[in-house]
C-alpha positions in Angstrom: 91.2 105.8 117.5 87.4 105.9 117.2 85.3 102.8 117.6 84.0 102.9 114.0 87.6 102.8 112.7 88.5 99.9 115.0 85.4 98.0 113.9 86.2 98.7 110.2 89.8 97.4 110.5 88.6 94.4 112.6 86.0 93.5 110.0 88.6 93.8 107.2 91.0 91.5 109.1 88.3 88.9 109.8 87.2 88.9 106.1 90.8 88.5 105.0 91.4 85.6 107.4 88.1 83.8 106.4 89.1 84.2 102.7 92.6 82.7 103.5 90.9 79.7 105.2 88.2 78.9 102.7 90.1 79.5 99.4 92.9 77.3 98.0 96.4 78.6 97.6 97.4 80.2 94.2 100.9 79.2 93.3 102.9 81.3 90.7 102.7 79.5 87.4 106.1 79.3 85.7 104.3 79.6 82.3 103.8 83.3 83.3 107.4 83.9 82.4 107.0 82.5 78.9 106.3 85.7 76.9 105.5 85.7 73.2 108.2 88.2 72.1 111.6 87.0 73.2 113.6 88.7 70.5 116.9 90.5 71.3 117.9 93.8 69.8 121.3 95.5 70.3 122.3 92.8 72.8 119.2 93.4 74.9 117.2 90.2 75.6 113.4 90.4 75.4 114.1 93.9 74.0 110.6 95.3 73.4 109.3 94.0 76.8 112.3 95.8 78.4 112.3 99.2 76.6 108.5 99.5 76.6 108.9 100.3 80.4 110.7 103.5 79.6 107.5 105.7 79.7 107.0 104.7 83.4 110.4 106.2 84.2 109.7 109.4 82.3 106.2 110.1 83.7 107.2 109.0 87.2 110.2 111.3 87.4 108.1 114.2 85.9 105.3 113.6 88.5 107.9 113.6 91.3 109.4 116.9 90.2 106.0 118.6 89.8 105.0 117.5 93.3 107.6 119.8 94.7 108.7 122.2 91.9 107.4 124.7 90.8 106.1 125.3 94.3 102.5 124.2 94.6 102.1 123.3 90.9 99.6 120.6 91.7 97.8 122.8 94.2 97.6 120.3 97.1 95.2 121.5 99.7 94.9 118.6 102.1 97.4 117.2 104.6 98.9 114.0 103.4 98.1 114.6 99.7 101.7 115.4 98.7 103.0 112.4 100.6 100.5 110.1 99.0 101.2 111.3 95.4 104.9 111.2 96.1 104.6 107.5 97.0 102.6 107.0 93.9 105.1 108.6 91.6 108.0 106.8 93.4 106.2 103.5 92.6 105.7 104.5 89.0 109.3 105.5 88.6 110.4 102.2 90.2 108.2 100.2 87.8 110.4 101.6 85.0 113.5 100.0 86.6 111.9 96.9 88.2 109.9 95.8 85.2 112.9 96.3 82.9 115.1 94.3 85.3 112.6 91.5 85.4 112.1 91.2 81.6 115.9 91.0 81.0 115.7 87.5 82.5 112.1 86.6 83.6 111.9 84.4 86.8 110.3 84.5 90.2 113.2 86.2 91.9 113.2 89.1 89.5 109.4 89.3 89.4 109.5 90.6 93.0 111.1 93.8 91.7 108.4 94.1 89.0 105.4 93.7 91.3 106.7 95.6 94.4 106.7 99.1 92.7 103.2 98.4 91.2 102.0 97.5 94.7 103.3 100.8 96.1 101.5 102.7 93.4 98.2 100.8 94.0 98.2 101.2 97.7 99.2 104.9 97.5 96.1 105.5 95.2 93.8 103.9 97.8 95.2 106.2 100.5 94.9 109.3 98.3 91.2 108.5 97.7 90.6 108.1 101.4 92.3 111.5 102.0 90.3 113.4 99.4 86.9 111.8 99.6 86.4 110.2 103.0 88.6 111.6 105.8 91.8 113.7 105.5 93.3 112.5 108.8 92.4 108.8 108.4 93.7 108.8 104.9 97.0 110.3 105.9 97.5 107.7 108.6 96.5 104.9 106.2 99.4 105.6 103.8 101.9 103.6 105.8 99.6 100.6 106.8 98.5 100.3 103.2 102.0 100.4 101.9 103.1 97.7 104.5 100.1 95.6 103.5 101.2 95.7 99.9 104.8 94.8 100.7 103.7 92.0 103.0 101.6 90.5 100.2 104.7 90.4 97.9 106.8 88.8 100.6 104.1 86.3 101.4 103.9 85.2 97.8 107.7 85.0 97.5 108.2 82.9 100.6 105.1 80.7 100.5 104.4 80.7 96.8 100.8 81.9 97.4 99.4 84.8 95.3 96.2 85.2 97.3 97.2 88.3 99.4 98.8 89.9 96.3 95.7 89.2 94.2 93.6 90.9 96.9 95.8 94.0 96.9 95.3 94.2 93.1 91.6 93.3 93.1 90.3 95.6 95.9 91.6 98.9 94.3 90.1 97.8 90.9 86.7 97.6 92.6 87.0 100.3 95.3 88.6 103.1 93.1 85.9 103.3 90.4 83.1 103.1 93.0 84.6 105.9 95.0 85.3 107.9 91.9 81.7 107.7 90.9 79.8 107.7 94.2 81.8 109.9 96.5 81.9 113.7 95.9 85.4 114.9 94.9 87.1 117.9 96.3 88.6 118.7 92.9 87.4 119.1 89.3 88.4 116.7 86.4 87.3 113.6 88.3 86.5 111.8 85.0 90.3 111.4 84.5 90.2 108.7 87.2 87.8 106.7 85.0 90.0 107.3 81.9 93.0 105.9 83.8 91.0 102.9 85.0 89.9 102.2 81.4 93.6 102.1 80.3 94.4 99.8 83.2 91.7 97.4 82.3 92.7 97.5 78.6 96.3 96.7 79.7 95.1 93.6 81.6 93.3 92.4 78.5 96.4 92.9 76.4 98.5 91.1 79.0 96.2 88.1 78.9 96.3 88.2 75.0 100.1 88.4 74.8 100.5 85.6 72.2 97.4 86.2 70.2 98.3 89.9 69.7 101.8 88.9 68.7 100.4 86.6 66.1 97.8 89.2 64.9 100.5 91.8 64.4 102.6 89.3 62.4 105.3 89.2 65.1 105.8 93.0 65.3 104.4 93.7 68.7 103.3 91.4 71.5 100.4 91.9 73.9 102.8 92.4 76.8 104.7 95.2 75.2 101.5 97.0 74.3 100.3 96.3 77.8 103.2 98.3 79.2 102.4 101.3 77.0 98.7 101.2 77.9 99.5 100.9 81.6 101.8 103.9 81.4 98.8 105.9 80.3 97.4 105.6 83.8 100.0 107.9 85.5 99.8 110.1 82.4 96.1 110.8 82.9 96.5 111.2 86.6 99.3 113.7 86.1 97.2 115.6 83.7 94.3 115.6 86.2 96.6 117.0 88.9 97.8 119.7 86.6 94.4 120.8 85.4 92.2 120.4 88.5 90.9 123.1 90.8 89.0 123.0 94.1 85.3 122.5 93.4 83.0 125.2 94.8 80.2 122.6 95.1 81.1 119.0 95.9 78.9 116.7 93.8 79.7 113.1 92.9 80.0 112.0 89.3 76.9 109.9 89.8 74.8 112.9 90.9 76.2 115.0 88.0 75.2 112.3 85.5 71.8 112.0 87.1 71.3 115.8 86.9 72.4 115.8 83.3 70.0 113.0 82.5 67.2 114.8 84.3 67.9 118.0 82.3 67.9 116.1 79.1 64.5 114.5 79.8 63.1 117.9 80.8 64.3 119.5 77.6 62.7 116.7 75.6 59.4 117.2 77.5 59.5 120.9 76.7 60.1 120.3 73.0 57.2 117.9 73.0 54.9 120.4 74.6 55.9 123.1 72.2 55.3 120.9 69.2 51.7 120.3 70.3 50.7 124.0 70.4 48.1 124.7 67.8 49.0 127.5 65.3 46.5 129.7 63.5 46.4 129.5 59.8 47.7 132.6 58.1 45.6 134.1 55.4 
């Protein structure tokens, strides 16, 4: 292992330990389980919060199939990509089961099976970004450590009633992924799909926080949490579309540089139009 890699891991561990020392514990609030829509339909308790997880199951299974059949449908060209995306779609599929199981009878014990699949999906995405945009070898070797870090964060919360490591596992990808998507040059086309997926994820978090107000605004038809599930399911939908449409880029340019070039061209065209409009014309007789 190179010195730079050792220093990076060392710095990350030190920062994590400092945060654990200087920040207070974050216990799981029991009010979290008190969702707005608790109606039962056809004998299913909290029915809409349960069945709204169905899209995760569909898109997760579809993504898993397309990772392997038809052969090379997603056109993986880097070592570790197929493994990373397989872990991601396994996580998405498991969300369909785990979140439904939790919402049948919400409590801390069942919440583990809701959060564990999501953590697998988050950490897999981090590894995929490292593989594609930083270093193929390091990214491949980071899949297992990142997955273990996510699992440990869940276990730490469950045994010590402290959400800090889990919050970090959720927070870091929310910052790192958009930054990497914008600043680091991609190997493939259709990188803007990453930002679309992020937009739906952030919208889902807003809807989750506004669970009861949305339930009231819709006259008790839909709750914010049910809509949150549907919005969050759009994340793997956009990423699957990206995988299906993308091709290897001939010239690797980051989204930031692409936007900068477009802006520069726009300014240049405006300047040319201005110059043209100032040219004097002869009066025709």
